[in-house]
C-alpha positions as CSV (number, residue, x, y, z in Angstrom):
1,M,-19.4,-22.1,17.9
2,T,-19.3,-20.4,21.3
3,R,-18.8,-22.4,24.5
4,V,-20.8,-21.6,27.6
5,L,-20.2,-23.0,31.1
6,V,-23.4,-23.3,33.1
7,V,-22.9,-23.6,36.9
8,E,-26.2,-24.5,38.7
9,D,-26.8,-26.9,41.6
10,E,-30.5,-27.3,40.8
11,A,-30.6,-30.0,38.1
12,A,-33.9,-28.8,36.6
13,I,-32.7,-25.3,36.2
14,R,-29.3,-26.5,34.8
15,L,-31.0,-28.6,32.2
16,A,-33.4,-25.9,31.3
17,L,-30.6,-23.4,30.8
18,S,-28.5,-25.9,28.8
19,G,-31.5,-26.7,26.5
20,L,-32.2,-23.0,25.9
21,L,-28.5,-22.2,25.1
22,K,-28.2,-25.2,22.8
23,K,-31.2,-24.1,20.8
24,L,-29.4,-20.7,20.4
25,G,-26.5,-22.6,18.8
26,H,-24.0,-22.7,21.7
27,E,-22.0,-25.6,23.0
28,V,-22.9,-26.0,26.6
29,I,-21.0,-27.6,29.5
30,G,-23.1,-27.9,32.7
31,V,-21.8,-28.5,36.2
32,E,-23.5,-28.7,39.5
33,S,-20.9,-27.2,41.9
34,G,-18.4,-24.4,42.2
35,A,-15.6,-26.9,42.7
36,L,-16.3,-28.5,39.3
37,A,-16.6,-25.1,37.7
38,L,-13.1,-24.1,38.9
39,E,-11.8,-27.3,37.3
40,K,-13.6,-26.7,34.1
41,L,-12.3,-23.1,33.9
42,R,-8.9,-24.6,33.1
43,D,-10.3,-25.0,29.7
44,S,-11.6,-22.1,27.5
45,F,-15.1,-20.7,27.4
46,D,-16.7,-17.7,25.8
47,L,-19.3,-17.2,28.5
48,V,-20.0,-18.3,32.1
49,I,-23.5,-18.4,33.6
50,T,-23.4,-19.2,37.3
51,D,-25.8,-19.2,40.2
52,L,-24.8,-17.0,43.1
53,S,-25.6,-19.6,45.7
54,L,-24.2,-23.0,45.0
55,G,-24.6,-24.7,48.4
56,H,-21.4,-26.2,49.8
57,G,-18.0,-25.3,48.4
58,P,-17.0,-22.3,46.2
59,S,-19.8,-19.8,45.6
60,G,-20.9,-18.1,42.5
61,L,-18.7,-15.1,43.4
62,D,-15.7,-17.5,43.6
63,V,-16.5,-18.8,40.2
64,L,-16.8,-15.2,38.9
65,R,-13.4,-14.3,40.3
66,A,-11.8,-17.4,38.9
67,A,-13.3,-16.8,35.5
68,K,-12.0,-13.2,35.4
69,E,-8.6,-14.4,36.6
70,A,-8.4,-17.0,33.8
71,S,-9.7,-14.6,31.1
72,P,-10.3,-10.9,32.0
73,D,-12.5,-10.2,29.0
74,M,-14.8,-13.3,29.4
75,P,-18.3,-12.3,30.3
76,V,-20.0,-13.8,33.4
77,V,-23.7,-13.7,34.0
78,M,-25.1,-14.3,37.5
79,I,-28.3,-16.1,38.4
80,T,-29.8,-14.7,41.6
81,A,-32.6,-15.8,44.0
82,H,-35.1,-13.5,45.5
83,G,-33.6,-11.3,48.2
84,S,-30.0,-11.6,46.9
85,E,-30.0,-8.3,45.0
86,R,-27.4,-6.8,47.3
87,I,-25.0,-9.7,46.5
88,A,-25.8,-9.3,42.8
89,V,-24.7,-5.6,43.0
90,E,-21.5,-6.8,44.6
91,A,-21.0,-9.3,41.8
92,M,-21.4,-6.5,39.2
93,K,-18.7,-4.5,41.0
94,A,-16.5,-7.6,40.8
95,G,-16.9,-7.7,37.0
96,A,-20.1,-9.6,36.3
97,E,-21.6,-8.8,33.0
98,D,-25.2,-8.9,34.2
99,Y,-27.6,-10.9,36.5
100,V,-30.9,-12.7,36.0
101,P,-33.3,-13.2,38.8
102,K,-35.1,-16.5,39.4
103,P,-37.4,-17.6,38.0
104,F,-35.7,-16.3,34.8
105,D,-37.6,-15.4,31.6
106,N,-36.2,-17.2,28.5
107,E,-36.4,-14.1,26.3
108,E,-34.7,-12.0,28.8
109,L,-31.9,-14.5,29.3
110,R,-31.5,-14.8,25.5
111,M,-31.1,-11.1,25.2
112,I,-28.6,-10.9,28.1
113,V,-26.5,-13.7,26.6
114,T,-26.5,-12.2,23.1
115,R,-25.6,-8.8,24.5
116,A,-22.7,-10.2,26.6
117,L,-21.2,-12.1,23.7
118,D,-21.6,-9.2,21.3
119,R,-19.9,-6.8,23.7
120,T,-16.9,-9.2,24.1
121,R,-16.7,-9.5,20.3
122,L,-16.9,-5.8,19.8
123,V,-14.2,-5.2,22.4
124,R,-11.8,-7.5,20.6
125,E,-12.7,-6.1,17.2
126,H,-12.2,-2.5,18.5
127,A,-8.7,-3.4,19.7
128,L,-7.9,-4.8,16.2
129,L,-9.5,-1.7,14.6
130,L,-7.3,0.6,16.5
131,E,-4.3,-1.2,15.1
132,R,-5.8,-1.3,11.7
133,V,-6.6,2.4,11.3
134,Q,-3.0,3.3,12.0
135,R,-2.0,1.6,8.8
136,A,-2.7,2.8,5.3
137,A,-4.6,0.1,3.5
138,G,-5.8,-0.8,0.0
139,L,-4.4,-0.1,-3.5
140,D,-4.8,3.7,-2.9
141,A,-2.0,3.5,-0.4
142,M,0.4,2.0,-3.0
143,I,2.3,3.9,-5.6
144,G,3.4,2.4,-8.9
145,S,3.2,3.6,-12.5
146,G,5.7,1.3,-14.0
147,P,4.9,-2.1,-15.7
148,S,6.1,-4.2,-12.7
149,M,3.8,-2.5,-10.2
150,Q,0.9,-2.4,-12.7
151,R,1.2,-6.1,-13.1
152,L,1.2,-6.5,-9.3
153,F,-1.9,-4.3,-9.0
154,E,-3.7,-6.4,-11.6
155,A,-2.8,-9.6,-9.8
156,I,-4.1,-8.2,-6.5
157,V,-7.5,-7.3,-8.0
158,K,-7.8,-10.8,-9.4
159,V,-6.6,-12.7,-6.3
160,A,-8.4,-10.6,-3.7
161,E,-11.8,-11.9,-4.6
162,T,-10.7,-15.5,-3.9
163,D,-10.0,-17.2,-0.6
164,L,-6.7,-18.7,-1.8
165,T,-3.6,-18.6,0.4
166,V,-1.1,-16.1,-0.9
167,L,2.7,-15.9,-0.5
168,I,4.2,-12.4,-1.0
169,R,7.9,-12.3,-1.9
170,G,10.1,-9.3,-2.0
171,E,13.1,-7.7,-0.4
172,S,12.9,-6.1,3.1
173,G,11.2,-2.7,3.0
174,T,9.4,-3.1,-0.4
175,G,5.9,-2.9,1.2
176,K,4.8,-6.5,1.4
177,E,2.4,-5.7,4.2
178,L,0.7,-3.1,2.0
179,V,0.1,-5.8,-0.5
180,A,-1.5,-8.0,2.1
181,Q,-3.7,-5.1,3.3
182,A,-4.8,-4.4,-0.2
183,L,-5.8,-8.1,-0.7
184,H,-7.8,-7.9,2.5
185,Q,-9.5,-4.6,1.7
186,R,-10.6,-5.8,-1.7
187,S,-11.8,-9.2,-0.4
188,P,-15.2,-10.3,0.9
189,R,-13.6,-10.4,4.3
190,S,-12.8,-6.7,4.4
191,R,-15.3,-6.0,7.2
192,R,-13.7,-8.5,9.4
193,P,-10.3,-8.2,11.2
194,F,-6.9,-8.0,9.4
195,V,-4.4,-9.3,11.9
196,A,-0.6,-9.1,11.3
197,V,2.1,-10.9,13.2
198,N,5.9,-10.6,12.5
199,C,7.2,-14.1,12.8
200,A,10.8,-12.9,13.1
201,A,10.0,-10.7,16.1
202,F,9.5,-13.4,18.7
203,S,11.3,-16.5,20.1
204,R,9.8,-19.9,19.3
205,E,7.9,-20.0,22.5
206,L,6.5,-16.5,22.2
207,V,5.6,-16.8,18.5
208,E,3.5,-19.9,19.3
209,S,1.7,-17.9,22.0
210,E,1.2,-15.0,19.6
211,L,-0.2,-17.2,16.9
212,F,-2.3,-19.7,18.9
213,G,-2.7,-18.1,22.3
214,H,-2.1,-19.8,25.6
215,E,-3.9,-21.0,28.7
216,K,-3.2,-19.7,32.2
217,G,-0.1,-21.3,33.6
218,A,1.1,-22.6,30.3
219,F,4.5,-21.1,31.0
220,T,6.2,-18.6,33.3
221,G,4.4,-15.3,33.1
222,A,1.2,-16.7,31.6
223,N,-1.0,-15.3,34.4
224,A,-4.2,-15.4,32.4
225,R,-5.6,-17.0,29.3
226,R,-4.9,-15.2,26.1
227,I,-6.3,-15.7,22.6
228,G,-3.8,-15.8,19.7
229,R,-3.7,-14.1,16.3
230,F,-5.4,-17.0,14.5
231,E,-8.4,-16.7,16.9
232,A,-8.4,-12.9,16.7
233,A,-8.5,-13.1,12.9
234,D,-11.5,-15.5,12.8
235,G,-13.7,-14.5,9.8
236,G,-10.9,-12.2,8.5
237,T,-7.3,-12.3,7.3
238,L,-4.2,-13.4,9.1
239,F,-0.9,-12.0,7.7
240,L,2.2,-14.0,8.7
241,D,5.1,-11.6,7.9
242,E,8.6,-13.0,7.6
243,I,7.4,-16.6,7.6
244,G,10.9,-17.6,6.4
245,D,12.4,-16.8,9.8
246,M,10.0,-19.1,11.7
247,A,11.6,-22.0,13.7
248,L,11.1,-25.5,12.3
249,E,9.3,-26.7,15.4
250,T,6.6,-23.9,15.0
251,Q,6.3,-24.5,11.2
252,A,4.8,-28.0,11.8
253,K,2.0,-26.4,14.0
254,V,1.5,-23.6,11.5
255,L,1.2,-26.2,8.7
256,R,-1.7,-27.9,10.5
257,A,-3.4,-24.5,11.3
258,V,-3.1,-23.3,7.7
259,Q,-4.2,-26.6,6.3
260,E,-7.0,-27.5,8.6
261,R,-7.8,-24.1,10.3
262,T,-7.5,-26.0,13.6
263,F,-5.1,-25.6,16.5
264,E,-4.7,-25.8,20.3
265,R,-3.7,-23.0,22.6
266,V,-0.2,-23.4,24.2
267,G,-0.9,-25.4,27.3
268,G,-4.4,-26.4,26.2
269,S,-5.9,-29.6,24.8
270,R,-9.1,-28.4,23.1
271,A,-9.1,-28.1,19.4
272,I,-10.1,-24.6,18.2
273,T,-11.4,-24.2,14.7
274,V,-11.3,-20.8,12.9
275,D,-12.2,-19.4,9.5
276,V,-9.3,-17.3,8.3
277,R,-7.6,-16.5,5.1
278,V,-3.8,-16.8,5.4
279,I,-1.4,-14.5,3.6
280,A,2.3,-15.0,4.2
281,A,5.3,-12.9,3.2
282,T,9.1,-13.4,3.2
283,H,12.3,-11.8,2.0
284,K,14.1,-15.1,1.9
285,D,14.5,-17.6,-0.9
286,L,12.3,-20.4,0.5
287,E,13.5,-23.0,-2.0
288,A,17.1,-22.4,-0.8
289,E,15.9,-22.6,2.8
290,V,14.2,-25.9,2.1
291,A,17.4,-27.3,0.5
292,R,19.3,-26.3,3.6
293,G,16.8,-28.0,5.9
294,R,15.6,-24.7,7.5
295,F,12.1,-24.6,6.0
296,R,9.5,-27.3,5.6
297,Q,8.8,-28.0,1.9
298,D,5.2,-29.0,2.7
299,L,4.5,-25.7,4.4
300,M,6.1,-23.8,1.5
301,F,3.8,-25.6,-1.0
302,R,0.8,-24.9,1.3
303,L,1.6,-21.2,1.4
304,D,2.7,-20.8,-2.2
305,V,-0.7,-21.3,-3.8
306,V,-0.6,-17.9,-5.3
307,R,2.7,-16.0,-5.5
308,L,3.0,-12.2,-5.7
309,V,6.3,-10.5,-6.1
310,V,7.0,-6.9,-5.0
311,P,9.8,-5.4,-7.0
312,P,12.7,-3.6,-5.3
313,L,12.8,0.2,-5.5
314,R,15.9,0.2,-7.7
315,E,13.8,-1.6,-10.4
316,R,11.0,1.0,-10.3
317,L,12.8,4.3,-10.1
318,E,10.1,5.8,-12.3
319,D,8.0,5.8,-9.0
320,L,10.7,7.7,-7.0
321,P,9.4,11.2,-7.6
322,A,5.8,10.2,-6.5
323,L,7.2,8.4,-3.4
324,V,9.3,11.4,-2.5
325,E,6.2,13.6,-2.7
326,L,4.2,11.2,-0.6
327,F,6.7,10.9,2.2
328,L,7.4,14.6,2.4
329,E,3.7,15.5,2.4
330,R,3.3,13.2,5.4
331,M,6.0,14.9,7.3
332,R,4.6,18.4,7.6
333,L,6.7,19.0,10.8
334,G,4.6,22.1,11.6
335,R,5.6,23.9,8.4
336,R,5.4,23.7,4.6
337,A,6.8,20.4,3.4
338,P,10.3,20.9,1.9
339,R,11.1,19.8,-1.6
340,P,14.3,18.3,-2.9
341,S,16.5,20.2,-5.3
342,T,17.3,18.7,-8.7
343,A,20.8,17.7,-7.4
344,A,19.2,16.0,-4.3
345,L,16.7,14.1,-6.5
346,Q,19.6,13.0,-8.8
347,R,21.4,11.8,-5.7
348,L,18.3,9.9,-4.6
349,A,18.0,8.3,-8.0
350,A,21.6,7.2,-8.0
351,H,21.3,5.3,-4.7
352,P,20.8,1.5,-5.0
353,W,18.3,1.5,-2.1
354,P,19.1,-1.8,-0.4
355,G,16.4,-1.0,2.2
356,N,13.9,-0.1,-0.5
357,V,10.9,2.1,0.2
358,R,11.4,1.9,4.0
359,E,14.9,3.2,3.6
360,L,13.7,6.0,1.4
361,G,11.2,7.1,4.0
362,N,13.9,7.1,6.7
363,V,16.3,9.1,4.6
364,L,13.7,11.7,3.7
365,E,12.5,12.1,7.3
366,Q,16.0,12.9,8.4
367,A,16.7,15.2,5.4
368,A,13.4,17.1,6.1
369,V,14.6,17.8,9.6
370,L,18.1,18.8,8.5
371,A,17.0,21.1,5.7
372,S,17.5,24.7,6.6
373,G,14.8,26.1,4.3
374,E,12.1,24.9,2.0
375,T,14.5,22.9,-0.1
376,I,16.3,19.7,0.7
377,E,19.8,19.9,-0.7
378,E,22.1,17.1,-1.6
379,S,24.1,17.8,1.6
380,D,21.0,17.1,3.7
381,L,20.8,13.5,2.5
382,R,22.5,10.9,4.7
383,L,23.4,8.2,2.1
384,A,26.3,6.0,1.5
385,A,29.0,7.0,-1.0
386,R,27.7,7.6,-4.6
387,T,27.1,4.3,-6.4
388,S,28.5,4.0,-9.9
389,E,26.0,3.4,-12.6
390,T,27.0,0.1,-14.0
391,T,24.2,-0.3,-16.5
392,S,22.6,2.0,-19.1
393,G,19.2,0.8,-17.9
394,F,19.8,2.1,-14.4
395,A,21.1,5.5,-15.8
396,E,18.0,5.8,-18.0
397,A,15.7,5.0,-15.1
398,K,17.4,7.6,-13.0
399,R,17.0,10.2,-15.8
400,Q,13.3,9.4,-16.2
401,A,12.8,9.7,-12.4
402,V,14.4,13.2,-12.3
403,D,12.5,14.3,-15.4
404,A,9.2,13.1,-14.0
405,W,9.8,14.9,-10.7
406,E,10.9,18.2,-12.4
407,R,7.9,18.0,-14.8
408,A,5.4,17.6,-11.9
409,F,7.1,20.3,-9.8
410,L,7.2,22.9,-12.7
411,S,3.7,22.1,-13.8
412,A,2.4,22.7,-10.3
413,A,4.3,26.0,-10.1
414,L,3.1,27.2,-13.5
415,E,-0.5,26.4,-12.6
416,R,-0.2,28.4,-9.4
417,C,1.1,31.4,-11.3
418,G,-1.4,31.1,-14.1
419,G,1.2,30.2,-16.7
420,N,3.2,33.3,-16.1
421,V,6.9,32.3,-16.7
422,S,8.4,35.4,-15.0
423,Q,6.3,34.9,-11.8
424,T,7.0,31.2,-11.8
425,A,10.8,31.8,-12.1
426,E,10.7,34.2,-9.2
427,A,8.5,31.9,-7.1
428,I,10.8,28.9,-7.4
429,G,14.1,30.9,-7.4
430,M,15.2,30.3,-11.0
431,V,16.5,32.7,-13.7
432,R,13.7,33.2,-16.3
433,Q,15.9,32.1,-19.2
434,S,17.0,28.9,-17.3
435,L,13.3,28.1,-16.6
436,Q,12.4,28.6,-20.3
437,Q,15.2,26.3,-21.3
438,K,14.1,23.7,-18.8
439,L,10.5,23.9,-20.0
440,R,11.6,23.3,-23.6
441,E,13.6,20.2,-22.5
442,L,10.7,18.8,-20.6
443,G,8.2,19.6,-23.4
444,L,6.1,21.9,-21.2
445,R,4.2,24.9,-22.7
446,A,3.5,27.8,-20.3
447,E,0.4,28.9,-22.2
448,S,-1.3,25.6,-21.5
449,F,-1.5,26.5,-17.8
450,R,-3.2,29.9,-18.4
451,D,-6.9,30.3,-17.4
452,K,-7.0,27.0,-15.6
């Protein structure tokens, strides 16, 4: 419910305004003077309606300036008497949303109030949208052909339609935020905001301000009221990334917010209620953190209603060729995207990838810049010393990854050349006999690519 502050020294007009706004579904606080309005503005409001002329004490312009200082994006509507149009124009220049002349028309006032609140909502949603469009979202942004990723995709489809709280587990760099975005995109909340906050990126004081917002003067540097991520995500999804790194003191407040969808801004006393779906993620073993006294067990249970696990890259090497293609296609660098040689792909498949998909992207970005031609050689890869293959399973996964990439690469080359082996060999820089041998090993038939 939106809160509106009505500032009017004439009791009859104040009561009429309050009654109209309450019928429209707003919570209304009415005061008769500018001085009382300045006191009330220490609390939070979604809209201020004030008379320009308030008798003794602070004027309507003073209320306007104080409201904008407290919250720059809060709309203020002025009520003007006959002959005060010049002052109304001055108020508009000072940031007033609109003005209504006395005696005001109920329908006109309703339209102005609705328009003012809609504009504020759109401004906030636009800021979130700009952040959102910079991210790839949904299942289409995720790559995974192996059984572990297919199971994850199936779980996302099932869970997305519900409003259950989800805890995403996985090592750093595996793409947990992509999972959260996919859940949001496939949910009934997809047209509402998806808001992400990295709990490990802020100190305890700042993370509480990020999550819950703060009132003006709540701490040094809090020069204006600010809404938090819980409030910004109202109606949508809030993604709490790296929840395992959150301070214990903050965990208690988050528990209440997740459980009751209610919180107070830092430095505020009014309870704010929101409708959000909470998705959390962590790379830590929360059970071990609970045993060490570093994470609240009740919060873990509250978050871990549905658990989704993102497998590390070393356990899904069958996806390596497709991931390599995706990253290189994104890095055009003003020229044709380079392709890794067989030796480079074997080197990539032999790496244990402690940083997972994020590390792969960084390695390929650097290699694409270092490559002297259209091919990324093994020497272009900046990786740690070659890791010994300690298990047959890892060696087999590596072989499958290399074969899959070679099969895709040669299939595309054959298709471009209409199935002509000689032209294909020349185009990719291979000896014709070597290409024929490789096609036999991979089970590819050149004639199947003719007349496509």
